[in-house]
C-alpha positions in Angstrom: 4.7 70.3 89.7 5.8 68.0 92.5 4.9 64.3 92.9 3.0 65.0 95.8 0.8 67.6 94.3 0.1 65.4 91.1 -0.8 62.5 93.3 -3.0 64.6 95.5 -5.1 66.3 92.7 -5.3 62.9 90.7 -6.5 61.3 94.1 -9.2 63.9 94.0 -10.3 63.1 90.5 -10.4 59.3 91.6 -12.4 60.3 94.6 -14.9 62.0 92.6 -15.4 58.8 90.4 -15.6 56.7 93.5 -18.4 59.0 94.7 -20.3 58.7 91.4 -19.9 54.9 91.6 -21.0 54.6 95.2 -23.9 56.8 94.8 -25.3 54.8 92.0 -24.6 51.8 94.0 -26.7 52.8 96.9 -29.7 54.1 94.8 -29.0 57.8 94.7 -28.3 57.6 91.1 -29.9 55.3 88.7 -28.5 53.6 85.6 -30.5 56.0 83.3 -29.0 59.1 85.1 -25.7 58.5 83.4 -27.4 59.7 80.3 -28.6 62.9 81.8 -25.2 63.6 83.3 -23.5 62.7 79.9 -25.9 65.3 78.2 -24.8 67.9 80.9 -21.2 67.3 80.1 -21.2 67.0 76.3 -23.7 69.8 75.6 -22.9 72.3 78.5 -19.6 72.1 80.7 -17.4 70.5 78.1 -18.2 73.1 75.2 -17.9 75.9 77.9 -14.4 74.5 79.1 -13.4 74.8 75.3 -14.6 78.2 74.8 -12.9 79.5 77.9 -9.6 77.8 77.2 -9.5 79.2 73.6 -10.3 82.7 74.8 -7.4 85.1 74.0 -5.4 82.3 72.5 -3.5 82.8 69.2 -3.6 79.7 66.9 -1.4 79.4 63.9 -2.3 77.4 60.8 0.7 75.1 61.6 -0.9 74.1 64.8 -3.5 72.2 62.9 -0.9 69.5 62.5 -2.1 68.5 65.9 -5.4 67.4 64.5 -3.4 65.3 62.1 -1.9 63.8 65.0 -5.2 62.8 66.6 -6.5 61.5 63.4 -3.3 59.6 62.4 -3.1 57.8 66.1 -6.8 56.5 65.4 -5.9 55.2 62.0 -2.8 53.3 63.6 -5.2 51.4 66.2 -7.7 50.8 63.3 -4.9 49.0 61.2 -3.7 47.0 64.4 -7.2 46.1 65.0 -7.6 44.6 61.6 -4.1 43.1 61.4 -4.2 41.2 64.9 -7.3 39.5 63.7 -6.3 38.7 60.0 -7.1 35.1 60.5 -10.3 35.7 62.6 -13.8 36.0 61.7 -15.4 39.1 60.4 -17.1 39.7 63.8 -13.7 39.5 65.5 -12.0 42.0 63.2 -14.8 44.4 63.7 -14.6 44.0 67.5 -10.9 44.7 67.5 -11.2 47.7 65.4 -14.1 49.4 67.3 -12.5 48.6 70.8 -8.9 49.4 70.0 -9.3 52.7 68.3 -10.3 56.4 69.5 -9.7 58.1 72.5 -12.2 59.3 75.2 -10.7 62.7 75.6 -13.6 65.2 76.2 -15.2 63.3 79.0 -12.1 61.8 80.6 -8.8 63.2 79.4 -9.5 66.9 79.3 -10.3 67.3 82.8 -6.9 66.1 83.8 -5.3 68.4 81.2 -7.5 71.2 82.2 -6.4 70.8 85.8 -2.6 70.2 85.4 -1.5 71.9 82.1 -4.3 74.9 82.0 -5.8 76.7 79.0 -2.8 76.1 76.6 -2.8 72.2 77.2 -6.7 72.5 76.7 -6.2 74.1 73.3 -3.7 71.5 72.2 -6.1 68.5 73.6 -8.9 70.4 71.7 -7.1 70.2 68.3 -5.9 66.7 68.8 -9.6 65.6 69.7 -10.7 67.2 66.5 -8.8 64.6 64.5 -9.5 61.9 66.9 -13.4 62.8 66.8 -13.4 61.7 63.0 -12.2 58.2 64.0 -14.5 58.0 67.1 -17.7 59.2 65.5 -17.7 57.3 62.4 -14.4 56.2 61.0 -13.9 53.3 63.1 -17.5 52.1 62.8 -17.1 52.4 59.0 -13.9 50.4 59.0 -15.4 47.8 61.4 -18.5 47.5 59.2 -16.4 46.8 56.0 -14.3 44.4 58.1 -17.1 42.4 59.1 -18.5 42.3 55.4 -21.6 44.5 56.0 -21.3 46.6 52.7 -19.2 49.8 52.8 -19.9 50.7 56.3 -21.0 54.5 57.2 -20.8 56.5 54.1 -18.7 59.8 54.4 -21.9 62.0 54.3 -23.2 60.1 57.4 -19.8 60.6 59.2 -20.1 64.3 58.4 -23.6 64.5 59.6 -22.8 62.8 62.9 -19.8 65.3 63.4 -22.1 68.1 63.0 -24.4 66.9 65.6 -21.6 66.8 68.1 -21.8 69.9 70.3 -18.0 69.5 71.5 -16.7 69.0 67.6 -18.9 71.9 66.6 -17.3 74.0 69.4 -13.8 72.8 68.5 -14.3 74.0 64.9 -15.9 77.4 65.7 -13.3 78.4 68.3 -10.4 77.2 66.0 -11.8 79.1 63.1 -12.3 82.2 65.4 -8.8 82.1 66.7 -7.1 81.5 63.2 -9.2 84.8 62.1 -8.2 86.6 65.1 -11.6 87.1 66.3 -12.5 87.4 70.1 -15.5 86.7 71.8 -16.9 89.4 74.3 -15.4 89.2 77.8 -18.9 88.7 79.3 -19.3 85.7 77.2 -16.0 84.3 78.3 -16.7 85.1 81.9 -20.0 83.3 81.6 -18.2 80.1 80.0 -15.6 80.4 82.7 -18.0 79.9 85.5 -19.5 76.8 83.6 -16.2 75.4 82.7 -15.2 75.3 86.4 -17.7 72.6 86.8 -16.5 70.4 84.0 -13.9 68.4 85.7 -16.2 67.4 88.6 -19.2 66.6 86.4 -17.0 64.5 83.9 -15.4 62.5 86.8 -18.9 62.1 88.4 -20.4 61.0 85.2 -17.6 58.3 84.6 -18.2 56.8 88.1 -22.1 56.9 87.7 -21.7 54.9 84.3 -18.7 52.5 85.4 -19.5 49.0 85.1 -17.7 45.6 84.3 -20.0 43.2 82.5 -17.6 41.0 80.7 -17.8 37.1 81.3 -14.7 35.9 83.2 -13.8 33.4 80.3 -13.3 36.7 78.4 -10.4 37.8 80.3 -7.9 36.7 77.7 -9.5 38.7 75.0 -9.6 41.6 77.4 -6.1 41.4 78.2 -4.9 41.1 74.7 -6.8 44.2 73.5 -5.9 46.5 76.5 -2.3 45.1 76.5 -1.9 46.1 72.8 -3.5 49.3 73.4 -1.4 50.5 76.1 1.8 49.1 74.8 1.2 51.3 71.5 0.2 54.2 73.7 3.5 53.9 75.7 5.4 54.0 72.3 3.3 56.9 70.9 4.0 58.7 74.2 7.7 58.5 73.8 7.6 59.4 70.1 5.5 62.5 70.7 7.4 63.8 73.8 11.1 63.0 72.7 10.9 63.1 68.8 8.6 65.7 67.7 9.7 69.1 66.9 7.1 71.0 68.9 7.1 73.2 72.0 7.5 71.6 75.3 3.9 72.2 76.5 2.5 70.8 73.3 4.8 67.5 73.8 3.7 67.4 77.3 0.3 67.5 76.4 0.5 64.8 73.8 2.5 62.6 75.9 -0.6 62.4 78.2 -3.4 62.3 75.6 -2.3 59.0 74.1 -3.1 57.2 77.4 -6.7 58.3 77.2 -9.3 55.5 77.6 -10.9 53.6 74.7 -13.6 55.8 73.0 -16.9 55.8 75.0 -18.9 55.1 71.8 -17.3 51.8 71.3 -19.7 49.8 73.1 -22.8 51.4 71.3 -21.1 50.8 68.0 -20.1 47.3 68.9 -23.9 46.7 69.5 -24.9 48.3 66.3 -22.8 45.7 64.8 -24.3 42.9 66.8 -21.0 42.4 68.6 -20.2 41.5 72.1 -21.7 44.5 74.4 -20.7 43.0 77.5 -16.9 42.3 76.7 -16.9 45.9 74.9 -18.4 47.6 78.1 -15.8 45.7 80.4 -12.9 46.8 77.9 -14.0 50.3 78.2 -14.5 50.4 81.9 -11.3 48.6 82.7 -9.3 51.1 80.3 -10.6 53.9 82.5 -8.8 52.2 85.5 -5.7 51.6 83.4 -5.7 55.2 81.9 -5.9 56.7 85.4 -2.8 55.1 86.4 -1.0 55.8 83.1 -2.0 59.4 83.0 -0.9 60.1 86.6 2.4 58.3 85.8 2.9 60.5 82.6 1.9 63.6 84.4 4.5 63.0 87.0 7.2 62.2 84.5 6.6 65.0 82.0 5.8 67.8 84.3 
């Protein structure tokens, strides 16, 4: 794919984000509408995109290593978040862990992959995100709570319960098992999922635009720059390692090289609030990471495709 085509399609994505942001600013959308859009994406269009992309795909057990890569990348960030705050307070350690680790893949990166790399890229993304979900939906929170000194954090049973309530995660697991067993869904179900899946990229980008906000204090720019600088510095290293060094097919390596530039997990501000951390700074880091990720992902796509 040529650079012009990449930039053109990426500009369309950015345009939809700006549309959502603009519509919220003029009052067409209210702040609480973000949660409605989020439910539509997480419980309808994203699962449909996963189902459609897995249809007629064959998955070998060896491909499950992609889930381990997603989990491993998250654990690396958890470790860095702890180490960079070794001499800091428990609150700072917890904040670093929560706001460095995890990837916002389903809501943000998957539409890019869906558009540029097609169904094969979505399968790789889904398997990677299965491991990532363990970090995003409980693992990072548990580590942050322990770093802060609040008991043992979220117990394993609670993490599993949280994962079980995640519709995208459940869809990942069900479709992976079906593909491993060679079971195919009826063509009518796949066609139905395909119609809904076509709207996933638009809905996800619109949702991001409606929810976008920078609420951190200007005095916190240094902390934000430190977190994001480390986050994307590590992402650049992981992207090169995944693309140049892993003994995997080219389309797998292309997808992985893009995935590591995903924004910070969307659940980070909520978990930060649960641990009585700085929600404003967390929201600012989250929103700023979206802007940076757009640039990085577009650049990565232009290089690897």
